[in-house]
N, C-alpha and C positions, 0 to 999 in steps of 0.2 A: 456348175456353170463353167464357161470358158472365158478366159480373160488374158490380158497382157498384149505384148507386141513382139514381132520377130521371134527370136529364139526364146523369149520369155512367154510366148503364147502357151497357155497351159489350162488344165482343168483345176477346179478348186472345190474341195469338199467343204460345204457349209455346215452340215451336220449329218451324222449317221445315228439313227435311233431305232432300236428294235424293242418291241414290247416284251416285258419280262417272260411271258409264257412262250414266246417264240425264240428266246435266246438259246445259244449253244446248238443251233441247227445249221450254222454256216451262212445265215442270211446276210450279215454284215459283209462277209467276204464276197458273196455274190454281188451285192450292191456296189462295192468298191471296184471289183473286177469289171463290172459293167461300165462304170464311170471311166475307168482307165481305158477300156476298149473304145468307148465313144470319143474320148479325148483324142486318142491317136487316130482312129479310123475316120471319124466324121469331121473333127475340127483340126486335124493335123497338129495336135498339141505335142509338146515335148516332154511334159511331166505333169504330175498332179500334186497339189499342195493342200495343206490344211493347217488350222490353228487349234491347239489343245492347251487348256490350262495345265501348267506344270504340276499342279496338285492332283490332276486326274490321271493317276498312274494306271488305272484299269484301261483307259482309252489309249494311253501312250504305249502300253505293252501290247495291246491289240494291234495297233498300227505297226509297231515294230515287227510283230509276227507276220504281217503282210508285206514286209520289206521296206517300210518307211523308216526314215532316220530323223533325229532332231537336227535340223539344219541350222537353226538359230533361235534365240529367245527374243521376243519382242516385248520389251519392258513397257508396262502400262497398257497393253492391248486390251486387257479385261478390266481396266480400272473403271470404277463406278462413276 
């Protein structure tokens, strides 16, 4: 989705899920690249953000591989 205002107008990844039998085929990378392209070309967005549990090291490492960084930690974001 696209959200924010002005220079904070951006794309947001809510979830990226690939079924186990289709993993390691580059599908997540293709989906993320597509979202990045749509954010920039269609919505004139400046960046893409997402939230990941700090305990989800598999996802964090995947996003880092795609060039994402840990910008900040939101305490209590995933609180029940």
